[in-house]
C-alpha positions as CSV (number, residue, x, y, z in Angstrom):
1,M,47.3,116.6,154.2
2,R,49.1,114.0,155.8
3,F,46.9,111.4,154.7
4,I,46.8,112.8,151.5
5,F,50.4,112.4,151.2
6,T,50.8,109.1,152.6
7,I,48.3,108.2,150.5
8,M,50.2,109.3,147.5
9,L,53.7,108.0,148.6
10,A,52.3,104.1,148.9
11,A,50.0,104.4,145.6
12,S,54.0,105.6,144.0
13,L,56.0,102.8,145.9
14,A,53.4,100.7,144.3
15,V,53.9,101.6,140.8
16,L,57.2,101.5,141.3
17,I,56.8,98.0,142.6
18,A,54.9,96.4,139.8
19,C,57.3,97.6,137.0
20,Q,60.0,95.9,138.6
21,S,60.4,92.6,136.9
22,S,60.6,89.1,138.6
23,A,62.6,87.7,136.0
24,A,65.9,87.5,136.6
25,P,68.5,89.4,134.7
26,T,70.1,88.0,131.0
27,K,74.1,87.1,131.0
28,I,74.5,89.6,127.4
29,E,77.8,87.9,126.2
30,P,79.8,90.6,124.3
31,I,80.0,90.1,120.3
32,A,82.7,87.9,119.0
33,K,84.9,90.1,117.5
34,T,85.7,89.4,113.9
35,T,88.3,90.6,111.3
36,P,87.8,92.6,108.4
37,T,88.4,91.0,105.1
38,A,89.8,93.1,102.4
39,A,88.2,93.8,99.6
40,P,89.6,92.3,96.3
41,A,92.4,93.9,95.2
42,A,91.5,94.8,90.7
43,V,93.0,92.8,88.6
44,D,96.6,94.9,86.5
45,T,96.2,93.7,82.7
46,H,98.6,96.2,82.1
47,N,101.9,94.6,80.1
48,H,104.3,96.7,82.5
49,S,107.4,94.5,80.6
50,D,108.9,98.2,79.5
51,D,108.1,100.2,82.8
52,E,111.6,100.9,83.7
53,N,112.4,102.0,80.2
54,A,109.4,104.4,80.1
55,P,110.8,108.5,80.3
56,R,109.4,109.9,83.1
57,I,107.9,113.7,83.2
58,S,107.7,115.6,86.5
59,L,103.6,117.2,87.1
60,A,105.4,121.0,87.1
61,D,107.0,120.3,83.3
62,A,103.8,118.3,81.8
63,K,102.0,121.1,82.9
64,K,104.0,123.7,81.0
65,A,104.2,121.2,78.1
66,F,100.5,121.7,77.7
67,D,99.8,125.2,78.5
68,A,102.2,125.3,75.8
69,G,100.4,123.3,73.4
70,E,103.6,121.4,73.0
71,A,102.0,117.9,74.7
72,I,98.6,115.7,74.4
73,F,97.3,113.9,77.7
74,V,96.0,110.6,77.1
75,D,94.8,108.8,79.4
76,T,94.7,105.4,79.4
77,R,91.7,103.5,80.9
78,F,88.7,102.1,79.9
79,A,86.2,104.4,78.8
80,D,83.7,104.2,81.8
81,A,86.4,105.9,83.9
82,F,87.9,108.3,81.5
83,A,83.8,109.6,81.5
84,L,83.7,110.4,85.3
85,E,87.0,112.1,85.6
86,H,90.2,112.8,83.4
87,I,92.5,116.0,83.0
88,K,91.0,118.7,80.7
89,G,92.0,118.6,77.6
90,A,93.1,115.2,77.6
91,I,91.8,112.2,75.1
92,N,91.1,108.6,75.8
93,V,92.7,105.6,74.7
94,P,92.7,102.7,76.8
95,A,95.7,100.8,76.7
96,N,93.6,97.8,75.4
97,E,92.6,99.7,72.4
98,F,95.7,101.3,71.5
99,D,96.8,99.1,68.4
100,T,93.7,100.2,66.9
101,A,93.1,103.8,68.2
102,Y,96.4,105.2,68.2
103,N,95.6,107.1,65.3
104,K,93.6,109.6,67.7
105,I,96.8,110.7,68.9
106,P,98.1,114.2,67.6
107,K,100.8,114.1,65.7
108,G,104.3,116.4,66.4
109,K,103.0,116.6,69.9
110,K,104.8,115.1,73.0
111,I,102.5,112.3,74.4
112,I,101.9,112.1,78.2
113,A,100.0,109.0,79.1
114,Y,98.1,109.0,82.1
115,C,96.2,105.6,83.9
116,S,95.6,106.7,87.1
């Protein structure tokens, strides 16, 4: 029994020694750190010259006026952005088409325009 155990031990050691690589270990270099680059900013083509003079409305007041039928939401983004998501009940009049499409806006209601 001792003889079999010795042979098994020797065979196991032979396998372990044979599996070891004789090549020198390879030096592993760290990966160089890179600074992520920011995505290019979207180009804003809107005319903001009158932004300071545009009247503002709180979200609560806008919802109240809309729910009462006194106001209409006008989404001024491009049609593809409007198609992806918009306020329920809003109409789409892109800012760059306003001069030709303003007749889509109902008369006699407060206009609440938004673009984001």
